[in-house]
N, C-alpha and C positions, 0 to 999 in steps of 0.2 A: 497815790498809787499803792504804797505798802500797805494803808488800811486797807482799802478793797480788796488787796489778795488776800490778805488777814480774813474780812470780811467773809469772803469763797469760800475758805479753806475752814471757817469756823464751823458754816451752812453742813458745809461736806461733812467736817466731824460729827456734826449736834447728829447728821442723819445717819452715819456710820453707830455711832454709840447709839441713839431710837431702836437700829434696826437689828443691831449685835443683842441688845437687852428684851427684846421684846420678841426677839425669835420671828423675826417680818419675815418676807419672802421678796421684799422690795429691797432694790441697792440701796445700801445708803446711801450716795451721791442723789439720787433720785429725790430721797424723801429731803435731802437738805437744798436740793434746788425749788420743792415745795414750802419749804420753810421761807428760803429768802423771798419766792414769791410772797409768801402771806405776811412777811418785815416791811414789803415794799409798797402791797397795797396796803396794808395798816397805816403807814405815815401817810398816804392820801395825796403826795407827791410824786413826781417822776424820778429815777434813780437817779443818784447822786452822780457829777460827770467822773470823778474817778474810777465809782464802779463801770460805767458806762463805758469808759477807755477800756478798763481791762477786759471788760468783756468781748467787747469788740475784737481786742487786740486775741484774744483766745480763739474766738469764731472766724477770724482771719487765718489763724495757723491750725486749723482742725483737722487736716488733711494729712499733719505732722503724726497726730494720732491716731491712724490707721494703717504706719509704716508696722508697728508692733503683729497687729493682729497679721497681714498680709506676709511676715517674716514665719507666726504660726500655721496658716495655711500652708507655705513651701515646708517647711518641718515635716508636716503632716502629710505631705502627697501620697507614698505611700499608703497609708491608710484611709485616704478619702479614694484613692483606686483601687481597692480592695472593696469598700462600702459605699460604691456609687450608686447605687439604684434604690436602699433605702434613704439615703442622703438626699438624691434626685424627690422620691416621691415625698419625703418629710418638707421639702422648700415647698413643693409645689401645692402641696395641701394646706400649707401654714400658708401661703401666700393666697390662694381662692379664700381659703378662709376670711384673713384678714378683708380682701376687696368685699367679700361680701359683708363681713360687721361694718365694714366703712359706709355703704352702700344703704344699710336698713337704717344706722344710725343717721346719715343724710337725708333720708326718706320721714325720718321720724322729726326730724329738727325742723324741716321745712315744712311737717302738717303741722307743727307748734307754732311756729313763729314764722311761717312764710304764709 
């Protein structure tokens, strides 16, 4: 169990080091997750049981990670009340663009593989 947590944190650290040393715009934990995926794929076997257990434990408690974000929103309510229109427009536009991009990607993949 300790080895699995260490492996996850080592991948996150490697991602942070790569992000900062190469000045990448991708968050370090995302790069670390890709590194972990690459290592697991190169092994050619399923993830070890301790790593699967630790990962499942983190995913089961994922909701707790949203508490700081919720506190941040409540802390900045006056700012949100002041700038509600541009924020709403940005959220709406971003959502519509994400839906459109997902639809285009799905169409392209269905044409290619369907």
